[in-house]
N, C-alpha and C positions, 0 to 999 in steps of 0.2 A: 126581342127580335130574333135572337139566335134560336129561341125555342120555336118560333114560326119557321125559321130556316130548317131546322130538323124535321118538322112536320112535312114541309113541302118536299124536302129531298127524299124522304122515305115514303112519301104518300103512295107511290105504285105499290110497294110492298105491304104497306098498311091496309090498302083495300082488300087484300086477301083475308084480313082478320075483321076488319070494320064493315065490310060489305060481303058477307060469306056465302051468298046464294046467287044462283043465276038470275033470279028476279031482281036482286039488287041492282043489276046493270040495265034493267029496263027503266029504272028511275034516273040513273045517271046518263042522260041522253043530252048531247050538245044541242044548243038552240033554245032550251027552256031555261027556267030558273034553277036547274039542277046545279049543284056544286061540282062541275066537272073541270073547271080551270085551275091549274096548280099555280095559284097566285093568292095574294092577300089584298084586301080592300076594306075600305070603311063603308062603301055604298053597294058595290056589286053583290048581289045575292048568288050569282053563279060562280063567285071565287070559292076556293076550297077553305080558306081561312078568312073569316070576317071579324073586324074590329068594330062592334057596335058603337055608335056615337051617342052621347047623352047631353042633354041640356041641363046641366047642374046649376043650381042656384048659388052654390058656394064652390068657386074654383079650386079651392083646397081639397074638397070632397070628391071632385071629379077624377083627380089622379088615383085615388084609392078604389074607384069603381071601375076602372078599366079592365077589360077582359077580352078573351078571343073566343071564337067559335070555330071548331073544326066541323065542317058541314057534311062531308061524304059518308060517314057512318049510317048504316042501315038499321032500322029497328030490330032486324033479325039477328043482329050480332050479339055475342056473348059480352055483356057489359064489363065483366071481370077482365077478360083477354083484351077487349077493346081499350079500356082505360089504361090498362098496363102498357100495351103497346104504344099508345099516344104518349104516355109519359116517357117511355124509353126513347122514342123518336125525338121528342123535345129536349130530354137531358143530353142526347147525343148532339143535337144542335147547340146546346149551351157549351158542352165540353170541347166541341170542335170549332166553336165560333163560326157556325154556318150562316152566311149572309143570305137573307131571303130576297134580296134585291129590291127594286122599287115597287111600291104598291101599284096595283092595276086600278086606277081610279077613272079610266074611260068607260063610257057605256058600251058594254060588250055587244049589245044588239045593233049598235051603229057602227062598229069596227068592220072593216072590209075583210074579205077572206084571206088576203096575203098577210095582213096585220094579225088577225087572229090565229093564223097557222103558227106564229111564233110563240104563242102562249101554250106551254105544255098542258096536257090533260091527263086525267085519271085513266087507268086502264079501261077498255071497252068491254071486257068480259072477265068472268071469274077466272077462266083458264089463263088469261094474260096476267091477272093480278097474282095468281099462284106462281107463275114463272118468275114474276118480279120478286116475290117473297123468297123464292129459292135462291135467286141471285144476291139479294140484299136482306140477310137476316142477322148479320153479326151484331148489329146494334141492340137486338132483342136478347142476345146471349149474355150481354154484360151483367155482372152481379148476379148471375144464376136466376134471374127473373123468369125467363123462358128456358127451356132445355132444347137441345137438338132433337131429342126423341119427340117431344111435343110438336115441334115444327115439322118434323118428317111425317108424323102421323097426320097433322092438319093438312099438309099439302097432298098426301096420298089420299 
């Protein structure tokens, strides 16, 4: 759960790496099944983090097959940078015990505008994502996985 908390906390900055083109944000549009909501859920495909549910024949096996999906990354992203950034965000969540809050199990398409406005969303543009990366990049610098020079070059 803390890993999910790290992903959700750093998601606005992660978008600069995971969704690195202006066209990436044409896919991340609210109101569709795009993963724009910074929440986790078992059912909602528009949540950024999804925990797929399985119908296992053996309950002992089900616990071993649990996984999460972080859905905002775009196919245009560099997989080496993306997976490294996701790992760093998740590890930061574990180290700092970041609580992801309650899951968003309501049907997003049936939620009212006032209720939906309380759910944070991914940045709406590459420019916004880059500004978030500029503000929130300390978690990427831990352990010399990313360097300041790399992040400055990426942002410029």
